[in-house]
C-alpha positions as CSV (number, residue, x, y, z in Angstrom):
1,M,22.8,-5.0,26.0
2,T,25.7,-3.6,27.9
3,L,26.5,-0.3,29.6
4,Y,29.9,0.9,30.2
5,I,31.3,3.4,32.6
6,D,34.8,4.7,33.0
7,P,36.5,5.8,36.3
8,P,35.5,9.4,37.6
9,T,38.8,10.9,36.5
10,W,37.5,13.7,34.4
11,P,37.5,17.0,36.1
12,G,35.0,19.8,35.6
13,H,33.0,22.4,37.5
14,G,34.4,21.3,40.6
15,R,33.7,17.8,40.5
16,M,35.1,14.4,38.8
17,W,33.2,12.7,36.0
18,S,32.7,9.4,34.2
19,H,31.4,8.8,30.9
20,L,28.6,6.4,30.4
21,V,27.8,4.8,27.1
22,S,25.8,2.0,25.6
23,D,26.8,-0.8,22.9
24,T,23.3,-1.2,21.7
25,S,21.4,2.3,21.5
26,Y,20.8,5.7,22.7
27,D,17.4,4.7,23.9
28,E,19.0,2.0,26.3
29,L,21.4,4.6,27.2
30,H,18.8,7.5,28.1
31,D,16.6,5.0,30.0
32,F,19.6,3.6,32.1
33,A,20.9,7.1,32.8
34,A,17.5,8.3,34.0
35,S,17.4,5.1,36.4
36,V,20.7,6.4,38.1
37,G,19.5,10.0,38.4
38,C,21.3,11.6,35.6
39,P,19.4,14.3,33.7
40,R,18.8,14.5,30.0
41,R,21.0,17.6,30.0
42,A,24.1,15.4,30.9
43,F,23.9,13.8,27.6
44,D,26.8,14.9,25.4
45,S,26.5,13.7,21.8
46,D,27.0,10.0,22.4
47,H,27.6,9.6,26.2
48,Y,26.4,10.7,29.4
49,D,28.7,12.6,31.7
50,V,28.2,11.2,35.2
51,P,29.3,12.7,38.3
52,S,31.4,10.7,40.7
53,E,28.7,10.6,43.4
54,R,26.7,8.5,40.8
55,Y,29.3,6.2,39.7
56,A,28.8,3.3,42.3
57,E,24.9,3.3,41.6
58,A,25.7,3.0,38.0
59,V,27.8,0.0,38.5
60,R,25.4,-1.6,40.8
61,R,22.6,-1.2,38.5
62,G,24.6,-3.1,36.1
63,A,27.1,-0.6,34.1
64,R,30.4,-2.4,33.3
65,E,33.5,-0.8,34.6
66,V,36.2,-0.3,32.1
67,G,39.1,2.3,31.3
68,S,38.3,5.2,29.0
69,K,40.2,3.4,25.8
70,E,38.0,0.4,26.2
71,L,34.8,2.7,26.5
72,L,35.6,4.5,23.5
73,H,36.4,1.3,21.6
74,R,33.0,-0.2,22.7
75,L,31.2,2.9,21.5
76,T,32.9,3.0,18.2
77,S,32.5,-0.8,17.5
78,A,28.8,-0.4,18.2
79,G,28.7,2.4,15.5
80,L,27.2,4.8,18.2
81,R,30.3,7.1,18.3
82,R,29.3,10.9,17.5
83,R,32.1,13.0,16.7
84,K,31.9,16.6,17.9
85,K,31.8,19.2,14.9
């Protein structure tokens, strides 16, 4: 059971964002995201969009810091990648 987060380098809505994923299940991802204050509406198909101000808390609680390519690799390898239609 591991959660992964990439650096907050994605701009949007006047903020910088990270992506948070699980390599185990969406249930694990939803529970962890809620524990760091991310609302369910931040879930985007297969990941959570995490504002930069929540990044340190996610890492402190155990999310593993990885680059964006590694995050995508982990998500895909786990079979949890959902492509947008």
